[in-house]
N, C-alpha and C positions, 0 to 999 in steps of 0.2 A: 516360407515367406522372405519377400526382395523388397528391399524399400529404399529409395532413394537418402531419406533421412527418416531417421527415430526418436520421437519425441517422450521424455519419461517426465511424465506430471502434467496434470491439467489445470496448474493455476493459471493466472492469467497471462503471465511471461512463456509456457507453455503452449496455450491456447495459441497468443500471437505470433508466434514461430509457427506453430502446424498450419494457422489459416493462410497466414502468408505463403508459405511452401505449397502448400496444396493449390495455391490459387496461382502460383507461377507454376503450374504444371509437373511438379514434384511428385511421386509415389512417398507418402506420408504416411507412416504410423505413427499412433500417439496413445500410449497406455498408461490408464491412471490405476492406481491401489485401489482407491475408493470407487463406488460405485453411485458416485453423481461427483459434478466438474467444479473448479474454482479454487480449491487447497484453501490456503488462509480465507482466500474469500470469496467463503460455499455458503450455503444456505443448506438447512440439515433439517432430518425430523426427529422427534423422538414423540414416542408416546401420543401419537396425533398430533402434536406440536411442532410450529416451525419456527427456527431462529436464525440468525446469522451466526457463524463461527464466532465471526468477533467482531465488536463491535466497528461499523463501519459506515464512513463516509465515503463517496464516489463522486471524481471530478472529470470535466474534460465533454462534459455532453451540451456547454455552449456552444453557440451558431460557429462552425467553421473550423473548431476543434477536435481532439482525435475520437474521440467516442462519438459525435456526432457524426462524422466522416464515416466512420465505421457501418452506422449504422442505415445511410442512406448509401455505402458502394456495395455492401455487403450482403443487404436486405432483410438487418438482425430484427426477429420482429421481439420487440422488447418495448415497454410505455415506461418514458422517465419523465418523474414530475420535478418541475426546480424546485429549489428548497428556499425558502423565503418566512423565516431566516435559515442560516444554515445551520446555526446552533446556536445555545444558550450557555453561555457560562456562568455560574456558579459559584462563591465563594462566600466567607462571612463577611456581611456589610457589602455586596456588589452582587447585582444581577447585570449582565452585562450581552446584551441582546448584539448576534454577529451579523449583519446583513449583507446579503449580497453582492450590495454594492460598496465598494470603497468608500468613495467619498461620504455615503450616508455614514457609513460607521465610523471613518473618520471624524464625522461632526458630534458621533453619538457619544464618542470617547470625549473629545472636546468640550462635550456640555457637562461632565462629572464636574461636583463639587471641589477647587484646588487644583484643575488640568492646568498644565502649562500647556492651552491652544497652540500658540504660533511653533513649539517646539513639537507638538506632537504632528502638525502638518508638514514642519519638515524630517520628522522620520518617517513618515508615508510616504512623503515625495521620491526621498532616498531609496526605499523599499520598492516602490514600484520603478525608480530607473534600474534596479539591481538585476530585479526579475525579469525586466523586457530583456535585460543583456543575456540572460540564460535560457529562459524560457524556450524561445525559439530553436534555441541548439538541442536541449533535452528534448523538445516535442518531435523535430526532425531528423530520423536516424541518418539521412543525408548528408547533413551536416556535423556531424559526427566522426571522429577521426576510425579507418584512413581517408584523407581528401582524395576527391580528386578531383579535372578543374573546376568544375561548375561550383564545388560547396569553396574553393578558393576562393574563387569571385564573388561569391553571395559574402565570403566573412570579409572582403577586404570591404567590399561594398559600405557593410555596416560597423564597421570599425568603430564608429564615435559611439555606438550602439555597450559598447563592450569597456568603451574606458572606466565606469562607476566600477569595476569589478574587482580591476587592477587594486584597488585600496582595500579592499574586502577581502580577500585571499589570504587565506591563515589568520582571519581572526575569527571571535566568537559572535553570535548574531547578537548577545546584547553589548557587546562595542557600539553599535549605533544608535542605542539609546543613549550612550554618554554622550557620543559624537556629536548627537543633534540636539543635547540639553530634555531628552525625551523621557527621563529615568522616572516617569510617575507608574505610582505601584499598581494602579488598574492595566495600563497599558503592558506594564513589566511579565502580571500575571498572566495575561491572556497573549502573550509572547513565549513565557515560558511554555502555557500549555498547550499551545499551536505546535511547538517545536516537538514537545513530545509523541507528538501523535504522526508529526510527519517524519522528523531523523532520528525519531527514536534517542533525544538526547537533549538534556535541561538547553535552556538559551546562552548560559555560560559559557556552554563550550561546544554548539552546534557550530560546525564550519557556516560562516554569514552567508556567502553565495547561497549553497544549496537552502540552507533554513528559511531564510526569506523570501526566497521564488516558491520553496516549496508554501511557505502560509499564504502566497498571493494566489495558489489556487481556491480558499475561501471565496476570494470575488471574483473567479473564473470558470463558471458551468457547474457548481454545485447541484446535483440532483438526487433523487432517491429512486431506485428501479424496482418498480411495482413488482411485486414478487419476490422482492428482496435479489440481493446480488447475483448467487446461484443463477436467477431464470437469464440473469445476462451471458452468466458463463455456460449456460444450455444453448442458448441463442447463438452460440461460437463455434459448438460441438457440432450445432445442426450446418452453421457455415461451412464447416471444415469437412463434413461429410456429403453434403450439396458440390463439392470441389474434387470429390474423389478420395480423401483422405478417411483413412480408417481410423477411427476413434475406439479404442478398446477399453469401457469401465471395468472395474474390480479384475483387473490384470495386472500383477505387480510384477515389475522386472527385478527379479531374483539377480541376475550375475552380468558382467560384460566380459567381453573376451576379445581382443586385439583379435583380428584375423588380414589376412595379406588382401588388401584394397578397403579397408574399413572395420567391421566391430561384428560380433556373432553377439545378438541380445537373445538372453535365457529369460522367459517369459513364465508366467503362468498357465499360457496357453501353448507354450511352445516357443521355438527357436526363431525370431527374424535376424536376416541378416542385413544391415545397412551400411552404405557407403561411411555414411556420421552419423552423430547420437549429439542430441539438444536435450541438456537437462536441467528441468525445470526443480531442482532438489538444493538441499544445505550440502555444501561441501564435505562433511561430516559423511553424509549419505550418499555421494556419489566414491569417495573415497572406499566407504564399505561394499561398493558394487563394481569396479573397476579395480582391476591389477595391474596400478598404472603406478610411475613415481613422476610426480608433480610437485617442488616447490612452492607452485602457484596456489596448488590446490591447499598443501598444508598450511601456507599463509592466509588463504582466505578464512579457512577452518579456524584458525588464531584469532582474526580479526571477528565472526561468529560467537567465539566466547565472552567476547567482551559485550554481549546485547544483553535481551531481556527475553524472558519468557511473561506467558500471561494467565494470571488466575481469573475466572470467570464466574460470573452469576449467568444465569438465564431464569426471567421472571416470565410470570405471568400473572398481570396486574388487571383492575378493574376499570374496563372503559368509559366508567362516568367520569364525565367533566375532562377528560381530555381531547385536546385539538382531534379533529378526525384524520388530517395527515399524517405521515411520519413527520415525526421530529426527533432532534439528537440532543444532547443536555451534555456538558460538560461540570462535574461537580468537585469541587475541592472543600474537603474537611477542614483545615488547618492552613491560611497563606503562605504561613513561614516557615513551612516544613517541607521537605521534598516532594514532588509532586510525581510520588510512585507508591507501589507497596499500601493501594487505598486510599490514600491521603487525594489522588485523582483519579476518577473513574469517567469511562466515555459511556453514555448509553444512548442504544439505537433502538428508537421506541417503534414498533410497526405502522404502517397504515391499517385504518381500520378497515377499509375496502376490503383487506387481503384474504381476511378468514385463516390466520395463522393459527387461530383458537379458538376454542368454544363463545357462543356468542355472548356477547354480554366483556368479553377479555381481551387484550391484546398482549403481543410477547414483546420482549425489552433484553437487550443483550448487555449484559454489564462489565465491561474490561479493565485493568490494572495492568502495568508492569512488576515485575518481580526479578531480583536477581535469581541467577540462575548459578551454582545448582543449590535447592533448597528440597528441604525436607516436608513430610504433612503437617506438621503443627506449625511450621510456621506457615504455608499454606492458607493451613484452617485458619490462623491469628488474620494475613493479611484477608481474607474472606470476609471476617467478623467486623474486620475496619470497613470494608465495602458496604456492608450495609448499614453500619453506622453514618456514613457520607451520604447514602442513598436517601434514607430516613431525614437526614436532617437537612439536607438540599432540594429533596424532591417530593415532600410527602405528598403530591398528588399522585404517586406511581404507588398504589396501595395495592400491596402483593397476596396473591392469593393462595402461589404456588413458589417455588423454588428449584431449580436443580444447579448444580453447584459442577465446575472443570477446574483442574490445576494444570501445571505444565504438561503432568502427566499424559492427563487426559487428554490435554490438547497436541502432543506427540501421537496417541492413536489414533484422534478421528482426522489427523492433518497428516500425518507420517512424518514431520519433521525432527530430525533428530534432536532429543534430550526438550522437547516443547520450546524451542526457541522460538520465539516469531519478530516479524521486522527486520531480517538479516543484520547487516553490519549497520549501527551506529554514524550515523556524519560526526562524528567528532573533528573540533577543527585541528586543521592539520593538510599541506600540501600532499600529502600522499593520497587522499582521496580521490583527486583528478586522474591519479593512474587509473581509476576504473572507466573513464573515457575512454580509454583504448583498448581497443575490443580484443583480446588474443584466446585462444583456446587452451583447456587447461591441458591437452595433450593433443598429437596427430587427429583429425577430424571427431574431437570430443568438447563441447560447448557449453557454458553454464549460461542462463539466464533464471532473473529473478532478482527480488530482493538485495543477494548475495552481489550482486556483481554490477548493478547500475545505480548510480544515484538516485536515494531518495526509496520511500519506503511506499509509497501508495501503490494501490494498483493500479491507477495509470501511467504510473512509473516503469512497472514491471512490462506492463503492454507495450510500450515502449520499446523497453529491450527487447523483448521478444521480436518486435518488429525488425529492429536493428541489425540483430544475428542473423534474422532469413534474408536482409539484404544482403549481408556481409556472407552467405551461403551460394545467394543465388542474383546473378545481376537482373534477372528478370523481375524480380518481386520491386511492384511497384508503390513506393513509400506512400 
């Protein structure tokens, strides 16, 4: 079998690259080791139950945003419901509802006892200006380097929009709190928790432009996909196939061999020859497949090792008394402890209409970050802390059944090396911006996913996949 491009991994970066290349007329083969698509953002079944692989918030379905455009352009058969509220943050002495409209959320914060109202408004005004400078660049692949004449002209026209970014480069997100006088504990806690789930770093160490643009997504098109995020991944698979792409699920790639003019890709089903390979895997996984010497691949692998693993609880809870729609909770056990290892958990509760579990029950995915490597005893201690946090902060979630997952489990059902989740944490440093410069790790070999594109959201990886496709084929429509 021959292909123009072979894509390894049906995470959202791989799905996006494969879809856009197939839409441009390329012969595309997409190989996924699992028997369902989505990678870290997938929906799986166990014992007749259906769970999100990780607690998942999904963005980009607002009018004119990326996923909204894709649904219309590619005819994706998905139904998405706007989240209102986006989520609720609960901590000792605090319950903070995060509204889908920024102004409403700002006023909610300003109404809290002791809130510095003017400072809070200054903070969000500055945050919105930062996001307005970076979001269009990250969401539109044609505005990312390498730049053509049209992109350079667009950047020149919008130069004033970028000026607020200059003062934030190389600074942590929390610095904006001090600069605006908004170091108010509920706001600081919300920012810290939001940074942990968007850029995988505390607000005190997260690179400000990336972090403050990422939290802006709470106010820009947060939706719940009916049937789980896996329903969207499956719709993308159908769209790829409708455009002539060959999607092979349950087909593990075993080895990449460089040949004249391209690659021989050894899979469970045989050998595919391709001019180029796009890999939606971690650098360590790619290094294990391809016999290439790549300093960049080694460097990316080292950065991933500074990231996190995930400890999970998959719960079946009684439905009585819960809102009928899907909802999300961020639960903090102790406000002054680091927001990891079960002290901060994100809970995604399914929609009652989705029938993911027996009548009268709902499924809930609960996740937290843990440092890696870690052993079984440490994971069990973290999961015990997760149970306490859920019981103390969300007593309405009455558990009738529980399944657990460790980083080792996560590695098994997502195929990610070591169980790492979230790619490279976007900690403070100008080196983070090198990821905007698209470079292959070897001739004809490209990485996509959260390792090589700023931001850990599914939306960011989808944009990254589209950007790689555009780099490989000028016919790709952004």
